[in-house]
C-alpha positions in Angstrom: -27.6 39.6 23.6 -25.7 36.8 21.9 -25.0 33.4 23.5 -21.3 34.4 23.8 -22.2 37.7 25.5 -24.5 35.8 27.8 -21.8 33.4 28.9 -19.7 36.4 30.1 -22.6 38.1 31.8 -23.2 38.4 35.6 -26.2 36.1 35.3 -24.0 33.4 33.8 -21.5 33.7 36.6 -24.3 32.9 39.1 -25.6 30.0 36.9 -22.3 28.4 35.9 -21.4 26.8 39.3 -24.9 25.3 39.6 -25.2 24.2 36.0 -21.8 22.5 35.8 -22.2 20.8 39.2 -22.2 17.0 38.9 -25.3 16.6 41.1 -27.2 19.0 38.8 -26.1 17.2 35.7 -27.0 13.8 37.1 -30.5 15.2 38.0 -30.9 16.6 34.5 -30.1 13.2 33.1 -32.5 11.5 35.5 -35.3 13.9 34.7 -34.7 13.3 31.0 -34.8 9.5 31.5 -38.2 10.1 33.2 -39.5 12.1 30.4 -39.2 15.5 32.1 -37.4 18.7 30.9 -33.8 18.8 32.0 -34.0 22.5 32.8 -36.3 21.6 35.7 -33.2 20.5 37.7 -31.8 24.0 37.3 -35.1 26.0 37.8 -35.4 25.6 41.6 -31.7 26.0 42.2 -31.3 29.4 40.5 -34.8 30.9 41.1 -34.5 33.9 43.3 -30.8 34.2 42.7 -31.0 35.6 39.1 -33.6 37.3 37.0 -33.6 36.2 33.3 -35.4 37.6 30.3 -36.7 35.5 27.5 -33.5 35.5 25.5 -31.4 34.7 28.5 -33.6 31.7 29.3 -33.1 30.5 25.7 -29.3 30.8 26.2 -29.6 28.7 29.4 -31.3 26.1 27.3 -28.5 26.1 24.8 -26.0 25.9 27.6 -27.8 22.8 28.9 -27.7 21.4 25.4 -23.9 21.9 25.3 -23.4 20.4 28.8 -25.5 17.3 28.2 -24.4 17.0 24.6 -20.8 16.5 25.8 -22.2 13.5 27.8 -23.9 11.9 24.8 -27.4 13.4 25.1 -29.3 15.2 22.5 -32.5 17.3 22.7 -35.7 15.4 22.0 -39.3 16.7 22.5 -40.2 19.9 24.3 -42.4 19.7 27.4 -43.9 22.1 29.9 -42.4 22.3 33.4 -44.6 21.6 36.3 -44.3 24.4 38.9 -41.5 26.1 37.0 -40.4 29.3 38.7 -38.1 30.7 35.9 -38.8 28.4 33.0 -42.1 27.4 31.4 -40.8 24.6 29.2 -37.7 22.8 28.1 -36.3 19.9 26.1 -36.4 16.4 27.3 -33.0 14.9 26.3 -32.5 11.4 24.8 -29.4 9.3 25.0 -27.5 8.8 21.8 -25.4 10.3 19.2 -26.5 13.3 17.2 -28.5 12.5 14.1 -26.3 10.6 11.6 -24.9 12.3 8.6 -26.6 11.3 5.4 -24.6 8.9 3.3 -23.0 10.3 0.1 -25.0 9.6 -3.0 -23.2 7.3 -5.5 -22.3 8.5 -8.9 -25.0 7.6 -11.5 -22.5 7.6 -14.4 -20.9 4.3 -13.4 -21.9 1.4 -15.6 -23.3 -2.0 -14.2 -20.7 -3.8 -12.1 -18.7 -0.7 -11.2 -21.9 1.0 -10.0 -22.8 -2.1 -7.9 -19.4 -2.0 -6.3 -19.7 1.7 -5.6 -23.1 1.2 -3.9 -21.8 -1.6 -1.7 -18.7 0.3 -0.7 -20.8 3.4 0.2 -23.5 1.6 2.2 -21.7 -1.4 3.7 -21.4 -1.2 7.5 -19.9 -4.6 8.1 -17.1 -6.8 6.7 -19.3 -8.3 4.0 -17.2 -7.7 0.9 -18.2 -6.4 -2.5 -17.3 -9.6 -4.2 -19.4 -11.6 -1.7 -22.3 -9.3 -2.4 -22.0 -9.8 -6.2 -21.6 -13.6 -5.8 -24.8 -13.7 -3.7 -26.7 -11.7 -6.2 -25.6 -14.0 -9.0 -26.7 -17.1 -7.1 -30.1 -15.5 -6.4 -30.5 -14.7 -10.1 -29.5 -18.2 -11.1 -32.1 -19.7 -8.7 -34.8 -17.5 -10.1 -34.3 -18.9 -13.6 
């Protein structure tokens, strides 16, 4: 069963109101802040209401990732649940953006000054300008003589 198929299943219709409830989401966030798996908040609420196979439990985990991801959380380490009725383990979420995209690699065919300008342009994250950077490097080189 694909994730998309699962989201349209009878089990998902039972889980959806519980998983998207604000109180459940706040509890998942609190559990993650405390170093516990977020799925623990859902485990007791849906146990006995729905029977899930291994693949469906994985889809619930992905669904939690989608819900918490929209609120700025990303999956961290995996931990075992204590007294889990449906789930044995789950991700502990951490606050923060997804892993940053790698910076593009500068062209190696640029000669000297043009290459330095390209490197500064690619890797600069503040208002420190290219000309300021080059002037600082020239001053440092002059002091070393």
